[in-house]
C-alpha positions, 0 to 999 in steps of 0.5 A: 121647702118652698121653690123659692127657698130651694132656689135661694139655697141653691143659688146663694143669697137673695139678689145675686149669683156667685161670680163666674169667670168670663166665658159666653155668659159674660158676653151675653150678660144674662139676667136671671129673675124668678117669679112666684105663681102670682107674678111677684119677683122673688129673686133678682140677680145683679145682671137684672139690676144692670139690665133694668136699673132696679136694685134688688130691694126695689124689685123683690116682692113687686109684681113683675108686669107692673115694674118691668112692662109698660102698659101698652105692652102689657097684653103682649107680655101677659100672653108670653107668660100665660104659656108658662102657666100652662107648664110650657117653656117659652121664649120670645122677644118683649119690650121692657121698661127701664127704671129711667123710663126708656124701653128696651127690646129684650129676649127672655127664655122662661121655664116653670119650676116645681119644688119638692112640695109641689109649689111652682115658680117661674125662672126667666133668663133675660138678655138684650135682644141685640146682643143675642142676635150679634152672638148668634150671627157670630156663631153662625158665621164661625160655624160656616167658616169652619165647616166650609173653609178650604183651610184646615182648622182645629181646636186643641185643649191645653193638653194638645188634644183635638177638640174640634176638627173641620172637614178640610183638616179631615181631608188633609190628614186623611183621618176622620174627625171622630178619630181626632177628638181626644187624641194628640197630634203625635197619636193622629199623625203618626207619619210626622215627626211630631216633636218640633210641631208640639214644641211650637204649640207648647211655646204658643200656649206658654207665651201667647205669642202666635207662630205664623206661617211655619212651613211643613213639608211632608206627604199625607195619608191621602197622597203618600207618594208626593210631598206637600207643603203646608203653612201652619199657624198656631194661636192661643185661645183665651176667654174674656178673663184671660184664662187659657182655653187651648190652641187654634190651628190653621193649615193652608196647602201652599204646595204650588206656591212652595214649588214655584218659590223653590223653582225660582230659587233654583233658577236664581242659583242657576244664574249665579252658577252661570255667572260664576262660570263666566268668571271662573272658567277660562281664566287662562288659555291653557287647555288643561287648566280650563278643563279643570275649572269646568270640572271643579265648577260642577262639583258639588253644586251640580254633581258628585263626580265630573269629568271633561273629555275632548275628542282626540281628533279636535286636539290634533286639529283635524276638525270634525270628529274622526270616526274610527272603524265600527263607529268608535271615537277616541277621547282624551281625558283632560280633567276629573273632579269629585265633591269628596274623596271617592273611589269613583275617581279611579274608575274615570279615565286619568287626565291625559289618557286616550280611550276608545269608545264604541257606538254603544257607549253613552259618551259616544252617543252624546257626541254623535247626536250632539245632544245631552244624554240623561239617565235619571236612574242608573242600573247595572246595564247603564253602568256598563255603558258609562264606565271604561270597563266592567271593573270600573263599572263595579267601582262606580256601583260600589261608590253609589252612582245612581244618576248620570248626565252627559252633555256635549261641548259644542262651539260654532256647531262643532262638538269638541268633547263631553262633560260627564256628570254623576251623582252618588251621595246626592240622592236626587236624580238629575232632572231637566233643570240640571240639564239646562244648567249643564248645557249652559256650563258646557257651552261656556266652557266650549268657547273657552276650550276652543280659544285654548285650542286655537291658542295652543295651535298658534303657540305651537306654530309660533314655537315651531317657527321660532325653534326652526329659526334658531341654530340646532347647536352652536358651531365649534369655534377657535378659542371658545366653548359655547352652550346655548338654550331656548326655553318658551314661555309657560303654556298659558302665554304666547311664544316671544321673539327671543333668539341667540346666534353664533356666527363664524367671522373671517380670521377665526373670529366669532360673533355672539348674538343675543336678542329679543323682539318686543311682542309675542306670537307668530309675528314676533317669531317671524320678525326674529327670523328676519333680524337673525338673517339680517344680523348674519348677513351684516356679520359677514362684512366684519363690521365693528359691533356698533356699526353693525347695530347701526345698520340693523337699527335701520333694517328694524325700522322698516319692519312694521313698527317692530322693536328689539333689543340686542347685544352683539359681541365679536371675540378675537381669539388671537388678540384675546379681545372681545368687542361688544355693543348693546341696543337697549339690552340687559348687560352681559355677565363676565365671570373671570376665573379668579373674580366674582361675576360682574355685570359689564358696564356697557353703554345701553343704547336704544332698542333697534327700530327707534332710529337716530340713536348712535351705538358705541362699542366696548372692548374687554380683554378675555383670558382662558377660563373667563366666561361670558353669559348673554341672556334675555329678560325672561331669565331675570324679569318677574312681576313680584321682584325688583330687577336688581334683586333678580340680577343679584340672584343671577350673579350668585348662581354664576359664582363659585366653581361651575359645572360644564357649560351645558349643565350651567345653562340647565341650572340657570333655567331651572333656578330662575325661569319658572315653567309658568313664566310669562316670557321666553328665554334665550341664553348663551354662555361662552368660555374662553379656551387657550389662545390660538397662535397667530 
């Protein structure tokens, strides 16, 4: 068989290759031409027809140099093919003539072929020189980019086995390129959870939609002690015909950017936590509530366990911390909070408990230094310096406490106490950022606690003054049994100016007084004391109630724009009469022995201090067993119910069989005055006894 016949048998019908799908050959558009040893064309491919413009019928059997080469270039081309006749392969660029007469620069790779019978022919593979140069440039650029890029690059086949790995990915994975090839991600990167990675790769192979910038956080074999952050992207590779070839992978180290972003997020979270603290800590002026709000603010965002302790000396108003013998300090626990139910809360001092800690204790060192004390990794020795005793230290150890932070609560340079924080379930130890946040929270809470302490001291002073100005117990009076009560407002509110009084009058008569100075605090208490004194002084003149209120009104007008309401009643046991007058006060309740309780219909009058408004007296008859209840508005006024509803509730409580007066007072206060009420209450109940003889 001749060479030509062999070529025809191997390559198919004369004039064409079988159609091959895509790939680089399609990009190059390679034309194949076979010449016999005389230089005649014996094989002509479809690509040759595209390249030169001649059909197979026009080209076959004709000398190639006459058909394809212009005369002026004939010598150059003849030299190229002479090397082929010398049985040497040849490659070069030559100018070729197109059927339309134009000249094109082509690149030819020519080799000599030998058949079974010793016959020879020449095969030329030809493409446009410009296309070949562009492909060569692209390949060189790709090779340099892949080999020199700091980005990890890889090519995987459709079974997700590595085909190509660049040096950067070798360094990233800590595995040589030869150990990648032919193996999957799971087999190469055994330290990774490969399931989500391979799942994303298969999705890209199936859909063709790339996955871009997927963040993976993991240590690497080259740096096992540190987490790195990687931005991974996956792209499906296809040839020109759309056939899936595999997957391209890029891996960029974004550890520094990820850390910066993480720190920025943490900073925003700290600012948000501080903003929340401004709104949530110090909602009241109650010391225990404020401490509880601080503890709750810290869990679980900052700690698993939080405790707030103040120096006992601060609570007692002794100023700077009082150091006991041996450098010990007394602390009073105010609040404990936990992120979840844990025995560790039982190891902390109970709210209200006073504990004495020596200078070796971490909480004492925090107070004496005035600086945060951080123990990132707690051991058994540290727990012994944190807990109240060894038993508590054992409880904390079993609860998993592994990190501790104590922060002083400082205001105006004075240490008020300590915020104690611990982590157990949260595996991350406290760090510098946590210290910054804790210091800020403690500082804000310290201001609120200082305000609460100041208010508490002022309130205690006002309440002490208030109670000192009220009678300890009502005197025994003819024809009357009397019970009185005073109850201050809730701890979060200031003491008001409510008062009651029982004043003996000539002739066995008794003045019953109830009043309420508008306002609160020490000023209101002091004004109340002045009005009580003025009332007692005027009462000795045995004036009609309306006349007495008229004088008292003028006195109140001189007390720096203060106003007060008041009911003044005079009981005459000999005549079984009671004269009453009101200065803008709530009406008394009359409970007759055989009737339902009723509000007395008195002329209301104006509050004391308004001036220029006349007062009128009302006379009622009282029989043995009748009761008269005088009260201030704190007993019946609340913010969520109408006054009429509350007055009806008061009447209901006074209806039916009644216990002794002392018990009645307690029952009314317990039923109608909540411990957290915003107003204080004065209450006076008088029961008429058998009339005294003249």
